[in-house]
PyMOL Python script that loads the backbone (N, CA, C, O; Angstrom):
from pymol import cmd

cmd.read_pdbstr("""\
ATOM      1  N   UNK A   1       1.054  -1.110  -0.101  1.00  0.00           N
ATOM      2  CA  UNK A   1      -0.024   0.034   0.326  1.00  0.00           C
ATOM      3  C   UNK A   1       0.840   1.356  -0.162  1.00  0.00           C
ATOM      4  O   UNK A   1       2.036   1.227   0.098  1.00  0.00           O
ATOM      5  N   UNK A   2       0.545   2.420  -0.719  1.00  0.00           N
ATOM      6  CA  UNK A   2       0.815   3.305  -0.673  1.00  0.00           C
ATOM      7  C   UNK A   2       0.109   4.588  -0.524  1.00  0.00           C
ATOM      8  O   UNK A   2      -0.893   4.846  -1.190  1.00  0.00           O
ATOM      9  N   UNK A   3       0.763   5.633   0.594  1.00  0.00           N
ATOM     10  CA  UNK A   3      -0.013   6.785   0.541  1.00  0.00           C
ATOM     11  C   UNK A   3       0.875   7.727   0.318  1.00  0.00           C
ATOM     12  O   UNK A   3       2.050   7.416   0.127  1.00  0.00           O
ATOM     13  N   UNK A   4       0.442   9.096   0.306  1.00  0.00           N
ATOM     14  CA  UNK A   4       1.272  10.240   0.093  1.00  0.00           C
ATOM     15  C   UNK A   4       1.387  11.311   1.315  1.00  0.00           C
ATOM     16  O   UNK A   4       0.493  11.450   2.149  1.00  0.00           O
ATOM     17  N   UNK A   5       2.224  11.819   1.313  1.00  0.00           N
ATOM     18  CA  UNK A   5       2.357  12.881   2.505  1.00  0.00           C
ATOM     19  C   UNK A   5       1.684  14.454   2.072  1.00  0.00           C
ATOM     20  O   UNK A   5       2.193  14.942   1.063  1.00  0.00           O
ATOM     21  N   UNK A   6       0.908  15.038   2.554  1.00  0.00           N
ATOM     22  CA  UNK A   6       0.222  16.563   2.192  1.00  0.00           C
ATOM     23  C   UNK A   6       1.355  17.341   2.466  1.00  0.00           C
ATOM     24  O   UNK A   6       2.353  17.074   3.137  1.00  0.00           O
ATOM     25  N   UNK A   7       1.002  18.479   1.759  1.00  0.00           N
ATOM     26  CA  UNK A   7       1.889  19.824   2.091  1.00  0.00           C
ATOM     27  C   UNK A   7       2.348  20.072   3.410  1.00  0.00           C
ATOM     28  O   UNK A   7       3.457  20.447   3.790  1.00  0.00           O
ATOM     29  N   UNK A   8       0.739  19.650   4.406  1.00  0.00           N
ATOM     30  CA  UNK A   8       1.242  19.956   5.805  1.00  0.00           C
ATOM     31  C   UNK A   8       1.470  19.010   6.810  1.00  0.00           C
ATOM     32  O   UNK A   8       1.225  19.094   8.013  1.00  0.00           O
ATOM     33  N   UNK A   9       2.098  17.866   6.000  1.00  0.00           N
ATOM     34  CA  UNK A   9       2.546  16.857   6.715  1.00  0.00           C
ATOM     35  C   UNK A   9       1.750  15.597   6.964  1.00  0.00           C
ATOM     36  O   UNK A   9       2.173  14.626   7.591  1.00  0.00           O
ATOM     37  N   UNK A  10       0.773  15.688   6.512  1.00  0.00           N
ATOM     38  CA  UNK A  10      -0.347  14.649   7.304  1.00  0.00           C
ATOM     39  C   UNK A  10      -0.508  13.776   6.003  1.00  0.00           C
ATOM     40  O   UNK A  10      -0.293  14.048   4.822  1.00  0.00           O
ATOM     41  N   UNK A  11      -1.078  12.341   6.783  1.00  0.00           N
ATOM     42  CA  UNK A  11      -0.766  10.932   5.774  1.00  0.00           C
ATOM     43  C   UNK A  11      -2.346  10.287   6.069  1.00  0.00           C
ATOM     44  O   UNK A  11      -2.838  10.400   7.192  1.00  0.00           O
ATOM     45  N   UNK A  12      -2.908   9.765   5.217  1.00  0.00           N
ATOM     46  CA  UNK A  12      -4.008   9.211   5.263  1.00  0.00           C
ATOM     47  C   UNK A  12      -3.860   7.559   5.423  1.00  0.00           C
ATOM     48  O   UNK A  12      -3.347   6.830   4.574  1.00  0.00           O
ATOM     49  N   UNK A  13      -4.439   7.115   6.732  1.00  0.00           N
ATOM     50  CA  UNK A  13      -4.182   5.747   6.742  1.00  0.00           C
ATOM     51  C   UNK A  13      -5.322   4.983   5.853  1.00  0.00           C
ATOM     52  O   UNK A  13      -6.524   5.156   6.053  1.00  0.00           O
ATOM     53  N   UNK A  14      -4.925   4.330   5.093  1.00  0.00           N
ATOM     54  CA  UNK A  14      -5.813   3.617   4.046  1.00  0.00           C
ATOM     55  C   UNK A  14      -6.780   2.597   4.849  1.00  0.00           C
ATOM     56  O   UNK A  14      -6.403   2.000   5.857  1.00  0.00           O
ATOM     57  N   UNK A  15      -7.922   2.483   4.350  1.00  0.00           N
ATOM     58  CA  UNK A  15      -8.848   1.815   4.993  1.00  0.00           C
ATOM     59  C   UNK A  15      -8.880   0.401   5.424  1.00  0.00           C
ATOM     60  O   UNK A  15      -9.495   0.002   6.413  1.00  0.00           O
ATOM     61  N   UNK A  16      -7.980  -0.541   4.394  1.00  0.00           N
ATOM     62  CA  UNK A  16      -7.966  -1.337   4.737  1.00  0.00           C
ATOM     63  C   UNK A  16      -7.210  -1.539   6.233  1.00  0.00           C
ATOM     64  O   UNK A  16      -7.772  -2.170   7.128  1.00  0.00           O
ATOM     65  N   UNK A  17      -6.018  -1.001   6.391  1.00  0.00           N
ATOM     66  CA  UNK A  17      -5.318  -0.678   7.181  1.00  0.00           C
ATOM     67  C   UNK A  17      -6.065  -0.611   8.797  1.00  0.00           C
ATOM     68  O   UNK A  17      -5.752  -1.218   9.821  1.00  0.00           O
ATOM     69  N   UNK A  18      -7.152   0.375   8.545  1.00  0.00           N
ATOM     70  CA  UNK A  18      -7.878   0.752   9.612  1.00  0.00           C
ATOM     71  C   UNK A  18      -8.449  -0.345  10.237  1.00  0.00           C
ATOM     72  O   UNK A  18      -8.342  -0.683  11.416  1.00  0.00           O
ATOM     73  N   UNK A  19      -9.200  -0.982   9.141  1.00  0.00           N
ATOM     74  CA  UNK A  19     -10.091  -2.073   9.433  1.00  0.00           C
ATOM     75  C   UNK A  19      -9.317  -3.246  10.452  1.00  0.00           C
ATOM     76  O   UNK A  19      -9.481  -3.741  11.568  1.00  0.00           O
ATOM     77  N   UNK A  20      -8.378  -3.339   9.305  1.00  0.00           N
ATOM     78  CA  UNK A  20      -7.415  -4.627  10.228  1.00  0.00           C
ATOM     79  C   UNK A  20      -6.925  -4.310  11.485  1.00  0.00           C
ATOM     80  O   UNK A  20      -6.843  -5.115  12.413  1.00  0.00           O
ATOM     81  N   UNK A  21      -6.534  -2.910  11.532  1.00  0.00           N
ATOM     82  CA  UNK A  21      -5.813  -2.765  13.243  1.00  0.00           C
ATOM     83  C   UNK A  21      -6.899  -2.050  14.001  1.00  0.00           C
ATOM     84  O   UNK A  21      -6.571  -1.269  14.894  1.00  0.00           O
ATOM     85  N   UNK A  22      -7.957  -2.222  13.761  1.00  0.00           N
ATOM     86  CA  UNK A  22      -9.296  -1.534  14.304  1.00  0.00           C
ATOM     87  C   UNK A  22      -9.006  -0.340  15.030  1.00  0.00           C
ATOM     88  O   UNK A  22      -9.060  -0.245  16.256  1.00  0.00           O
ATOM     89  N   UNK A  23      -8.642   0.733  14.089  1.00  0.00           N
ATOM     90  CA  UNK A  23      -7.983   2.207  14.537  1.00  0.00           C
ATOM     91  C   UNK A  23      -9.262   3.170  13.695  1.00  0.00           C
ATOM     92  O   UNK A  23      -9.687   2.892  12.573  1.00  0.00           O
ATOM     93  N   UNK A  24      -9.597   4.016  14.311  1.00  0.00           N
ATOM     94  CA  UNK A  24     -10.383   5.060  13.657  1.00  0.00           C
ATOM     95  C   UNK A  24     -10.219   6.594  14.412  1.00  0.00           C
ATOM     96  O   UNK A  24      -9.265   6.734  15.177  1.00  0.00           O
ATOM     97  N   UNK A  25     -10.926   7.457  14.244  1.00  0.00           N
ATOM     98  CA  UNK A  25     -10.344   8.900  14.916  1.00  0.00           C
ATOM     99  C   UNK A  25     -10.272   8.815  16.211  1.00  0.00           C
ATOM    100  O   UNK A  25     -11.079   8.362  17.024  1.00  0.00           O
ATOM    101  N   UNK A  26      -9.041   9.379  16.370  1.00  0.00           N
ATOM    102  CA  UNK A  26      -8.701   9.821  17.619  1.00  0.00           C
ATOM    103  C   UNK A  26      -7.941   8.799  18.340  1.00  0.00           C
ATOM    104  O   UNK A  26      -7.538   8.877  19.500  1.00  0.00           O
ATOM    105  N   UNK A  27      -7.766   7.658  17.369  1.00  0.00           N
ATOM    106  CA  UNK A  27      -6.368   6.864  17.954  1.00  0.00           C
ATOM    107  C   UNK A  27      -5.079   7.095  17.718  1.00  0.00           C
ATOM    108  O   UNK A  27      -4.790   7.260  16.533  1.00  0.00           O
ATOM    109  N   UNK A  28      -4.115   7.161  18.596  1.00  0.00           N
ATOM    110  CA  UNK A  28      -3.079   7.630  18.745  1.00  0.00           C
ATOM    111  C   UNK A  28      -2.108   6.343  18.243  1.00  0.00           C
ATOM    112  O   UNK A  28      -2.251   5.134  18.422  1.00  0.00           O
ATOM    113  N   UNK A  29      -1.096   7.084  17.563  1.00  0.00           N
ATOM    114  CA  UNK A  29      -0.154   6.230  16.875  1.00  0.00           C
ATOM    115  C   UNK A  29       1.268   6.385  17.170  1.00  0.00           C
ATOM    116  O   UNK A  29       1.842   7.471  17.089  1.00  0.00           O
ATOM    117  N   UNK A  30       1.841   5.279  17.517  1.00  0.00           N
ATOM    118  CA  UNK A  30       3.626   5.331  17.851  1.00  0.00           C
ATOM    119  C   UNK A  30       4.257   5.184  16.609  1.00  0.00           C
ATOM    120  O   UNK A  30       4.027   4.293  15.792  1.00  0.00           O
ATOM    121  N   UNK A  31       5.155   6.204  16.493  1.00  0.00           N
ATOM    122  CA  UNK A  31       5.929   6.217  15.266  1.00  0.00           C
ATOM    123  C   UNK A  31       7.211   5.716  16.077  1.00  0.00           C
ATOM    124  O   UNK A  31       7.423   5.948  17.267  1.00  0.00           O
ATOM    125  N   UNK A  32       8.007   5.001  15.231  1.00  0.00           N
ATOM    126  CA  UNK A  32       9.298   4.339  15.931  1.00  0.00           C
ATOM    127  C   UNK A  32      10.248   4.528  14.613  1.00  0.00           C
ATOM    128  O   UNK A  32       9.815   4.306  13.482  1.00  0.00           O
ATOM    129  N   UNK A  33      11.404   4.901  14.835  1.00  0.00           N
ATOM    130  CA  UNK A  33      12.029   5.196  13.353  1.00  0.00           C
ATOM    131  C   UNK A  33      13.448   4.164  13.686  1.00  0.00           C
ATOM    132  O   UNK A  33      14.252   4.377  14.594  1.00  0.00           O
ATOM    133  N   UNK A  34      13.499   3.149  12.813  1.00  0.00           N
ATOM    134  CA  UNK A  34      14.477   2.076  12.817  1.00  0.00           C
ATOM    135  C   UNK A  34      15.272   2.254  11.676  1.00  0.00           C
ATOM    136  O   UNK A  34      14.815   1.787  10.632  1.00  0.00           O
ATOM    137  N   UNK A  35      16.671   2.988  11.622  1.00  0.00           N
ATOM    138  CA  UNK A  35      17.128   3.160  10.389  1.00  0.00           C
ATOM    139  C   UNK A  35      16.645   4.122   9.569  1.00  0.00           C
ATOM    140  O   UNK A  35      16.498   5.326   9.780  1.00  0.00           O
ATOM    141  N   UNK A  36      16.330   3.229   8.265  1.00  0.00           N
ATOM    142  CA  UNK A  36      15.490   4.425   7.208  1.00  0.00           C
ATOM    143  C   UNK A  36      14.239   3.904   7.215  1.00  0.00           C
ATOM    144  O   UNK A  36      13.501   4.360   6.341  1.00  0.00           O
ATOM    145  N   UNK A  37      13.547   2.675   8.299  1.00  0.00           N
ATOM    146  CA  UNK A  37      12.138   2.447   8.577  1.00  0.00           C
ATOM    147  C   UNK A  37      11.589   2.704   9.133  1.00  0.00           C
ATOM    148  O   UNK A  37      11.972   2.426  10.269  1.00  0.00           O
ATOM    149  N   UNK A  38      10.274   3.407   9.095  1.00  0.00           N
ATOM    150  CA  UNK A  38       9.393   3.793  10.271  1.00  0.00           C
ATOM    151  C   UNK A  38       8.180   2.807  10.477  1.00  0.00           C
ATOM    152  O   UNK A  38       7.397   2.537   9.566  1.00  0.00           O
ATOM    153  N   UNK A  39       8.080   2.225  11.922  1.00  0.00           N
ATOM    154  CA  UNK A  39       7.392   1.478  12.143  1.00  0.00           C
ATOM    155  C   UNK A  39       6.116   2.189  12.790  1.00  0.00           C
ATOM    156  O   UNK A  39       6.365   3.112  13.566  1.00  0.00           O
ATOM    157  N   UNK A  40       4.826   1.878  12.567  1.00  0.00           N
ATOM    158  CA  UNK A  40       3.839   2.340  13.198  1.00  0.00           C
ATOM    159  C   UNK A  40       2.666   1.670  13.967  1.00  0.00           C
ATOM    160  O   UNK A  40       1.847   0.943  13.405  1.00  0.00           O
ATOM    161  N   UNK A  41       2.640   1.983  15.372  1.00  0.00           N
ATOM    162  CA  UNK A  41       1.702   1.209  16.235  1.00  0.00           C
ATOM    163  C   UNK A  41       0.705   2.175  17.147  1.00  0.00           C
ATOM    164  O   UNK A  41       0.848   3.219  17.784  1.00  0.00           O
ATOM    165  N   UNK A  42      -0.368   1.270  16.865  1.00  0.00           N
ATOM    166  CA  UNK A  42      -1.926   1.659  17.463  1.00  0.00           C
ATOM    167  C   UNK A  42      -1.481   1.767  18.849  1.00  0.00           C
ATOM    168  O   UNK A  42      -0.606   0.933  19.082  1.00  0.00           O
ATOM    169  N   UNK A  43      -1.814   2.601  19.988  1.00  0.00           N
ATOM    170  CA  UNK A  43      -1.456   2.951  21.504  1.00  0.00           C
ATOM    171  C   UNK A  43      -3.028   2.564  21.717  1.00  0.00           C
ATOM    172  O   UNK A  43      -3.932   3.103  21.078  1.00  0.00           O
ATOM    173  N   UNK A  44      -3.259   1.388  22.867  1.00  0.00           N
ATOM    174  CA  UNK A  44      -4.578   1.645  23.381  1.00  0.00           C
ATOM    175  C   UNK A  44      -4.643   2.942  24.063  1.00  0.00           C
ATOM    176  O   UNK A  44      -3.816   3.735  24.513  1.00  0.00           O
ATOM    177  N   UNK A  45      -6.256   2.858  23.956  1.00  0.00           N
ATOM    178  CA  UNK A  45      -6.798   4.270  24.348  1.00  0.00           C
ATOM    179  C   UNK A  45      -6.458   4.327  26.177  1.00  0.00           C
ATOM    180  O   UNK A  45      -6.306   5.283  26.939  1.00  0.00           O
ATOM    181  N   UNK A  46      -6.435   2.950  26.380  1.00  0.00           N
ATOM    182  CA  UNK A  46      -5.955   3.043  28.280  1.00  0.00           C
ATOM    183  C   UNK A  46      -4.904   1.777  28.743  1.00  0.00           C
ATOM    184  O   UNK A  46      -5.005   0.653  29.236  1.00  0.00           O
ATOM    185  N   UNK A  47      -3.730   2.777  28.216  1.00  0.00           N
ATOM    186  CA  UNK A  47      -2.315   1.465  28.622  1.00  0.00           C
ATOM    187  C   UNK A  47      -2.494   0.733  29.428  1.00  0.00           C
ATOM    188  O   UNK A  47      -2.227  -0.464  29.320  1.00  0.00           O
ATOM    189  N   UNK A  48      -3.080   1.366  30.619  1.00  0.00           N
ATOM    190  CA  UNK A  48      -3.013   0.331  32.075  1.00  0.00           C
ATOM    191  C   UNK A  48      -4.164  -0.664  31.802  1.00  0.00           C
ATOM    192  O   UNK A  48      -3.847  -1.783  32.207  1.00  0.00           O
ATOM    193  N   UNK A  49      -5.315  -0.629  31.286  1.00  0.00           N
ATOM    194  CA  UNK A  49      -6.258  -1.670  31.127  1.00  0.00           C
ATOM    195  C   UNK A  49      -5.712  -2.743  30.083  1.00  0.00           C
ATOM    196  O   UNK A  49      -5.813  -3.949  30.309  1.00  0.00           O
ATOM    197  N   UNK A  50      -5.164  -2.266  28.999  1.00  0.00           N
ATOM    198  CA  UNK A  50      -4.605  -2.911  27.996  1.00  0.00           C
ATOM    199  C   UNK A  50      -3.553  -4.414  28.464  1.00  0.00           C
ATOM    200  O   UNK A  50      -3.458  -5.516  27.924  1.00  0.00           O
ATOM    201  N   UNK A  51      -2.834  -3.783  29.783  1.00  0.00           N
ATOM    202  CA  UNK A  51      -1.808  -4.674  30.150  1.00  0.00           C
ATOM    203  C   UNK A  51      -2.184  -5.544  31.419  1.00  0.00           C
ATOM    204  O   UNK A  51      -1.465  -6.484  31.755  1.00  0.00           O
ATOM    205  N   UNK A  52      -3.284  -5.217  32.085  1.00  0.00           N
ATOM    206  CA  UNK A  52      -4.207  -5.600  33.179  1.00  0.00           C
ATOM    207  C   UNK A  52      -4.227  -7.109  32.843  1.00  0.00           C
ATOM    208  O   UNK A  52      -4.697  -7.443  31.756  1.00  0.00           O
ATOM    209  N   UNK A  53      -3.656  -8.235  33.867  1.00  0.00           N
ATOM    210  CA  UNK A  53      -3.803  -9.813  33.652  1.00  0.00           C
ATOM    211  C   UNK A  53      -2.873 -10.028  32.526  1.00  0.00           C
ATOM    212  O   UNK A  53      -3.114 -11.020  31.839  1.00  0.00           O
ATOM    213  N   UNK A  54      -1.821  -9.275  32.184  1.00  0.00           N
ATOM    214  CA  UNK A  54      -0.938  -9.958  31.695  1.00  0.00           C
ATOM    215  C   UNK A  54       0.295 -10.450  32.158  1.00  0.00           C
ATOM    216  O   UNK A  54       1.163 -11.109  31.586  1.00  0.00           O
ATOM    217  N   UNK A  55       0.187  -9.882  33.622  1.00  0.00           N
ATOM    218  CA  UNK A  55       1.464 -10.941  34.229  1.00  0.00           C
ATOM    219  C   UNK A  55       1.503 -12.191  34.862  1.00  0.00           C
ATOM    220  O   UNK A  55       0.467 -12.849  34.955  1.00  0.00           O
ATOM    221  N   UNK A  56       2.606 -12.615  35.325  1.00  0.00           N
ATOM    222  CA  UNK A  56       2.426 -13.994  35.596  1.00  0.00           C
ATOM    223  C   UNK A  56       1.479 -13.875  37.112  1.00  0.00           C
ATOM    224  O   UNK A  56       1.398 -12.951  37.922  1.00  0.00           O
ATOM    225  N   UNK A  57       0.943 -14.992  37.083  1.00  0.00           N
ATOM    226  CA  UNK A  57      -0.232 -15.299  38.586  1.00  0.00           C
ATOM    227  C   UNK A  57       1.169 -15.458  39.487  1.00  0.00           C
ATOM    228  O   UNK A  57       2.210 -16.046  39.193  1.00  0.00           O
ATOM    229  N   UNK A  58       0.829 -14.755  40.625  1.00  0.00           N
ATOM    230  CA  UNK A  58       1.612 -14.757  42.046  1.00  0.00           C
ATOM    231  C   UNK A  58       2.876 -14.245  42.023  1.00  0.00           C
ATOM    232  O   UNK A  58       3.906 -14.756  42.463  1.00  0.00           O
ATOM    233  N   UNK A  59       2.673 -12.877  41.308  1.00  0.00           N
ATOM    234  CA  UNK A  59       3.960 -12.132  41.187  1.00  0.00           C
ATOM    235  C   UNK A  59       3.973 -11.423  42.659  1.00  0.00           C
ATOM    236  O   UNK A  59       4.954 -11.523  43.397  1.00  0.00           O
ATOM    237  N   UNK A  60       3.145 -10.913  42.915  1.00  0.00           N
ATOM    238  CA  UNK A  60       3.122 -10.090  44.168  1.00  0.00           C
ATOM    239  C   UNK A  60       3.541 -10.983  45.280  1.00  0.00           C
ATOM    240  O   UNK A  60       4.380 -10.592  46.091  1.00  0.00           O
ATOM    241  N   UNK A  61       2.950 -12.276  45.369  1.00  0.00           N
ATOM    242  CA  UNK A  61       3.001 -12.869  46.471  1.00  0.00           C
ATOM    243  C   UNK A  61       4.688 -13.228  46.642  1.00  0.00           C
ATOM    244  O   UNK A  61       5.277 -13.216  47.723  1.00  0.00           O
ATOM    245  N   UNK A  62       5.331 -13.561  45.263  1.00  0.00           N
ATOM    246  CA  UNK A  62       6.923 -13.747  45.385  1.00  0.00           C
ATOM    247  C   UNK A  62       7.740 -12.388  45.651  1.00  0.00           C
ATOM    248  O   UNK A  62       8.837 -12.292  46.200  1.00  0.00           O
ATOM    249  N   UNK A  63       6.835 -11.234  45.061  1.00  0.00           N
ATOM    250  CA  UNK A  63       7.752  -9.995  45.532  1.00  0.00           C
ATOM    251  C   UNK A  63       7.733  -9.672  47.137  1.00  0.00           C
ATOM    252  O   UNK A  63       8.608  -8.963  47.635  1.00  0.00           O
ATOM    253  N   UNK A  64       6.945 -10.096  47.713  1.00  0.00           N
ATOM    254  CA  UNK A  64       6.380  -9.962  48.981  1.00  0.00           C
ATOM    255  C   UNK A  64       7.578 -10.752  49.701  1.00  0.00           C
ATOM    256  O   UNK A  64       8.394 -10.207  50.445  1.00  0.00           O
ATOM    257  N   UNK A  65       7.567 -12.039  49.391  1.00  0.00           N
ATOM    258  CA  UNK A  65       8.364 -12.957  49.976  1.00  0.00           C
ATOM    259  C   UNK A  65       9.780 -12.503  49.864  1.00  0.00           C
ATOM    260  O   UNK A  65      10.433 -12.503  50.907  1.00  0.00           O
ATOM    261  N   UNK A  66      10.439 -12.060  48.603  1.00  0.00           N
ATOM    262  CA  UNK A  66      11.557 -11.555  48.482  1.00  0.00           C
ATOM    263  C   UNK A  66      11.763 -10.561  49.392  1.00  0.00           C
ATOM    264  O   UNK A  66      12.749 -10.635  50.126  1.00  0.00           O
ATOM    265  N   UNK A  67      10.966  -9.595  49.477  1.00  0.00           N
ATOM    266  CA  UNK A  67      11.250  -8.246  50.162  1.00  0.00           C
ATOM    267  C   UNK A  67      11.678  -8.920  51.911  1.00  0.00           C
ATOM    268  O   UNK A  67      12.783  -8.810  52.440  1.00  0.00           O
ATOM    269  N   UNK A  68      10.528  -9.554  52.483  1.00  0.00           N
ATOM    270  CA  UNK A  68      10.512 -10.330  53.879  1.00  0.00           C
ATOM    271  C   UNK A  68      12.044 -10.715  53.816  1.00  0.00           C
ATOM    272  O   UNK A  68      12.773 -10.125  54.613  1.00  0.00           O
ATOM    273  N   UNK A  69      12.587 -11.590  53.002  1.00  0.00           N
ATOM    274  CA  UNK A  69      13.830 -12.300  52.876  1.00  0.00           C
ATOM    275  C   UNK A  69      14.759 -11.186  52.853  1.00  0.00           C
ATOM    276  O   UNK A  69      15.595 -11.320  53.747  1.00  0.00           O
ATOM    277  N   UNK A  70      14.926 -10.122  52.151  1.00  0.00           N
ATOM    278  CA  UNK A  70      15.387  -9.379  52.441  1.00  0.00           C
ATOM    279  C   UNK A  70      15.891  -8.422  53.482  1.00  0.00           C
ATOM    280  O   UNK A  70      17.032  -8.031  53.730  1.00  0.00           O
ATOM    281  N   UNK A  71      14.632  -8.131  54.068  1.00  0.00           N
ATOM    282  CA  UNK A  71      14.848  -7.775  55.431  1.00  0.00           C
ATOM    283  C   UNK A  71      15.321  -8.246  56.368  1.00  0.00           C
ATOM    284  O   UNK A  71      16.074  -7.660  57.146  1.00  0.00           O
ATOM    285  N   UNK A  72      14.882  -9.601  56.457  1.00  0.00           N
ATOM    286  CA  UNK A  72      15.625 -10.601  57.530  1.00  0.00           C
ATOM    287  C   UNK A  72      17.334 -10.566  57.380  1.00  0.00           C
ATOM    288  O   UNK A  72      18.129 -10.389  58.302  1.00  0.00           O
ATOM    289  N   UNK A  73      17.603 -10.757  56.148  1.00  0.00           N
ATOM    290  CA  UNK A  73      19.060 -10.683  56.089  1.00  0.00           C
ATOM    291  C   UNK A  73      19.518  -9.025  56.520  1.00  0.00           C
ATOM    292  O   UNK A  73      20.596  -8.861  57.092  1.00  0.00           O
ATOM    293  N   UNK A  74      18.858  -8.140  56.287  1.00  0.00           N
ATOM    294  CA  UNK A  74      19.472  -6.842  56.296  1.00  0.00           C
ATOM    295  C   UNK A  74      19.570  -6.443  57.957  1.00  0.00           C
ATOM    296  O   UNK A  74      20.328  -5.594  58.427  1.00  0.00           O
ATOM    297  N   UNK A  75      18.661  -7.233  58.669  1.00  0.00           N
ATOM    298  CA  UNK A  75      18.385  -7.219  60.088  1.00  0.00           C
ATOM    299  C   UNK A  75      19.286  -7.970  60.420  1.00  0.00           C
ATOM    300  O   UNK A  75      20.080  -7.412  61.178  1.00  0.00           O
ATOM    301  N   UNK A  76      19.573  -9.210  60.146  1.00  0.00           N
ATOM    302  CA  UNK A  76      20.892  -9.886  60.733  1.00  0.00           C
ATOM    303  C   UNK A  76      22.272  -9.536  60.695  1.00  0.00           C
ATOM    304  O   UNK A  76      23.189  -9.790  61.477  1.00  0.00           O
ATOM    305  N   UNK A  77      22.227  -8.826  59.499  1.00  0.00           N
ATOM    306  CA  UNK A  77      23.458  -7.969  59.106  1.00  0.00           C
ATOM    307  C   UNK A  77      24.116  -6.903  60.348  1.00  0.00           C
ATOM    308  O   UNK A  77      25.258  -6.742  60.778  1.00  0.00           O
ATOM    309  N   UNK A  78      22.734  -6.259  60.686  1.00  0.00           N
ATOM    310  CA  UNK A  78      22.683  -4.920  61.619  1.00  0.00           C
ATOM    311  C   UNK A  78      23.095  -5.416  62.894  1.00  0.00           C
ATOM    312  O   UNK A  78      23.728  -4.708  63.677  1.00  0.00           O
ATOM    313  N   UNK A  79      22.699  -6.855  63.197  1.00  0.00           N
ATOM    314  CA  UNK A  79      22.626  -7.265  64.495  1.00  0.00           C
ATOM    315  C   UNK A  79      24.016  -7.726  64.523  1.00  0.00           C
ATOM    316  O   UNK A  79      24.529  -7.578  65.632  1.00  0.00           O
ATOM    317  N   UNK A  80      24.780  -8.243  63.628  1.00  0.00           N
ATOM    318  CA  UNK A  80      26.109  -8.364  63.524  1.00  0.00           C
ATOM    319  C   UNK A  80      27.138  -7.445  63.700  1.00  0.00           C
ATOM    320  O   UNK A  80      28.247  -7.702  64.168  1.00  0.00           O
ATOM    321  N   UNK A  81      26.693  -6.245  63.266  1.00  0.00           N
ATOM    322  CA  UNK A  81      27.386  -5.085  63.423  1.00  0.00           C
ATOM    323  C   UNK A  81      27.324  -4.803  64.841  1.00  0.00           C
ATOM    324  O   UNK A  81      28.423  -4.949  65.376  1.00  0.00           O
ATOM    325  N   UNK A  82      26.616  -4.532  65.437  1.00  0.00           N
ATOM    326  CA  UNK A  82      26.248  -4.116  67.155  1.00  0.00           C
ATOM    327  C   UNK A  82      27.057  -5.106  67.872  1.00  0.00           C
ATOM    328  O   UNK A  82      27.684  -4.622  68.814  1.00  0.00           O
ATOM    329  N   UNK A  83      27.250  -6.672  67.629  1.00  0.00           N
ATOM    330  CA  UNK A  83      27.865  -7.038  68.594  1.00  0.00           C
ATOM    331  C   UNK A  83      29.217  -7.302  68.475  1.00  0.00           C
ATOM    332  O   UNK A  83      29.861  -7.678  69.454  1.00  0.00           O
TER     333      UNK A  83
END
""", "prot")
cmd.dss("prot")
cmd.show_as("cartoon", "prot")
cmd.util.cbc("prot")
cmd.orient("prot")
């Protein structure tokens, strides 16, 4: 597919691309330049919601366990310095 840039620097997104990517008016597009190539990505209207549920289950539990372990190690190290 080919499009042209207007004098004002605007580009029309072909209908086929809009339908396939499910984008429309007010969709924000991210432009990434890699060498001589431009890649365009539609951004979700709510990025937080788009990633909700994508993490591994149990990550919070593992993070809290790791923090407790670190705190125990730090407390033990501090006690050894006092004696």
